[in-house]
C-alpha positions in Angstrom: -54.5 -90.7 15.9 -51.5 -91.6 18.0 -48.9 -89.1 19.0 -45.5 -89.7 20.4 -43.8 -87.7 23.1 -41.2 -85.3 21.9 -37.6 -86.4 22.0 -35.1 -84.7 24.2 -33.6 -83.2 21.0 -37.0 -81.8 20.0 -37.6 -80.3 23.4 -34.1 -78.7 23.4 -34.7 -77.2 19.9 -38.1 -75.8 21.0 -36.6 -74.4 24.2 -33.7 -72.8 22.3 -36.1 -71.3 19.8 -38.2 -69.9 22.7 -35.1 -68.4 24.3 -34.1 -66.6 21.1 -37.6 -65.4 20.4 -38.8 -64.2 23.8 -36.2 -64.1 26.6 -35.2 -60.5 26.2 -38.8 -59.2 26.4 -39.8 -61.5 29.3 -36.7 -61.0 31.4 -36.7 -57.3 30.8 -40.3 -57.2 32.0 -39.4 -59.0 35.2 -36.9 -56.2 35.8 -39.6 -53.6 35.1 -42.0 -55.1 37.7 -39.2 -55.4 40.3 -38.3 -51.7 39.7 -41.9 -50.7 40.1 -41.9 -51.9 43.7 -43.2 -49.2 46.0 -41.2 -48.1 49.1 -37.9 -49.6 48.1 -35.1 -49.6 50.7 -31.5 -49.3 49.7 -31.2 -53.0 50.3 -34.1 -53.6 47.8 -32.4 -51.3 45.3 -29.2 -53.3 45.5 -31.0 -56.6 45.2 -33.0 -55.4 42.2 -29.7 -54.3 40.5 -28.1 -57.7 41.2 -31.2 -59.6 39.9 -31.2 -57.4 36.8 -27.6 -58.2 36.2 -28.3 -62.0 36.5 -31.3 -61.7 34.2 -29.4 -59.7 31.6 -26.8 -62.5 31.4 -29.6 -65.0 30.8 -31.4 -63.1 28.0 -30.7 -63.4 24.3 -29.1 -60.2 23.2 -30.5 -60.2 19.7 -34.0 -61.5 19.8 -35.4 -63.4 16.8 -38.6 -63.1 15.0 -41.1 -65.2 13.2 -41.4 -64.4 9.5 -44.5 -64.6 7.4 -44.1 -64.3 3.6 -47.0 -63.5 1.3 -47.0 -65.2 -2.0 -48.7 -62.3 -3.8 -46.6 -59.7 -1.9 -43.1 -60.9 -2.7 -41.4 -57.6 -2.0 -41.9 -57.8 1.8 -41.9 -60.2 4.7 -43.9 -59.7 7.9 -41.8 -60.2 11.0 -43.3 -60.8 14.4 -41.5 -60.1 17.6 -42.3 -60.1 21.3 -41.2 -56.8 22.8 -41.8 -54.6 25.8 -44.7 -52.2 25.2 -46.8 -49.7 27.1 -50.0 -50.9 28.7 -52.3 -49.4 26.0 -50.4 -50.9 23.1 -52.5 -52.5 20.3 -50.9 -54.5 17.6 -52.0 -53.3 14.2 -50.9 -54.5 10.8 -52.2 -54.4 7.2 -52.1 -57.7 5.4 -52.3 -58.0 1.6 -55.6 -59.9 1.8 -58.0 -61.5 4.3 -56.8 -65.0 3.3 -53.6 -64.3 5.3 -55.5 -63.5 8.6 -55.4 -67.1 9.7 -51.6 -67.4 9.2 -51.1 -64.1 11.0 -53.2 -65.3 13.9 -51.2 -68.6 14.0 -47.9 -66.7 14.2 -49.2 -64.4 17.0 -50.4 -67.4 18.8 -47.1 -69.2 18.4 -45.2 -66.2 19.8 -47.5 -66.2 22.9 -47.1 -70.0 23.4 -43.4 -69.7 23.1 -43.4 -67.0 25.8 -45.6 -69.0 28.2 -43.5 -72.1 27.6 -40.2 -70.3 28.0 -41.3 -68.6 31.2 -42.5 -71.9 32.8 -39.2 -73.5 31.9 -37.3 -70.5 33.2 -39.1 -70.6 36.5 -38.4 -74.3 37.0 -34.7 -74.0 36.2 -34.1 -70.8 38.2 -36.0 -71.5 41.5 -33.6 -69.6 43.7 -33.7 -66.5 41.5 -37.5 -66.7 41.4 -37.6 -66.9 45.2 -35.5 -63.7 45.3 -38.0 -62.0 43.0 -40.9 -63.1 45.0 -39.3 -61.8 48.2 -39.1 -58.4 46.6 -42.6 -58.4 45.2 -44.7 -60.7 47.5 -47.8 -59.1 45.9 -47.1 -60.9 42.6 -47.2 -64.6 41.7 -44.9 -64.0 38.7 -47.4 -65.9 36.5 -47.2 -64.8 32.9 -50.8 -63.9 31.8 -52.3 -63.1 28.5 -54.2 -59.8 28.8 -57.9 -60.6 28.5 -58.6 -57.1 27.2 -55.8 -57.2 24.6 -54.8 -60.7 23.5 -51.7 -59.4 21.8 -50.1 -58.5 25.2 -48.9 -60.4 28.2 -48.0 -59.2 31.7 -46.8 -60.2 35.2 -48.7 -57.4 37.0 -52.1 -56.2 35.7 -51.3 -52.8 37.2 -47.9 -52.4 35.6 -47.7 -49.6 32.9 -45.7 -52.0 30.7 -46.5 -55.2 29.0 -44.9 -57.6 26.6 -46.6 -57.2 23.2 -46.6 -59.0 19.9 -45.1 -56.5 17.5 -45.5 -57.0 13.8 -43.4 -55.2 11.3 -42.9 -55.5 7.5 -39.4 -55.6 6.2 -38.1 -55.7 2.6 -36.1 -58.6 1.2 -32.9 -56.9 2.6 -34.4 -56.8 6.1 -35.0 -53.1 6.2 -38.2 -51.9 7.9 -41.0 -50.8 5.7 -43.3 -48.0 6.7 -46.4 -47.0 4.8 -46.4 -43.5 3.4 -49.5 -41.6 4.6 
């Protein structure tokens, strides 16, 4: 089987999709880990505010989601987002039947791959900004990691109380959230 390298247009499309899907969660998480710095000076505080402003300008204001429609469950769509969550967060979702588990896993995996790809691209295209972040938090590499204990979350700092988590949510055909009645 022969594969061809992606075209510049395909790369741009994938990068744009990643920006829409994950930039808000990832760049917000960078701000969180900067704010968690211990023993901040007034200069550090000002630098963190400045970096936060730059990151906010770079993030997508209205993040997108991946949708998963179930053929036998036509009243609802499962939307999957990447969002900032607490360290103990566990993604839970009911699917109509076990046959959809594979599709759900693929969507979760795609969101995580988009996050990792977006972050690598961001680091390469924002070297000076990353140097400023590293200067504030020399204890971190700013590598985005998938949590080994909870594969639906990612982090920059294993000690941070926040993570980025894959968040699934059902919506009806009008886009309104659906919550199961207990």
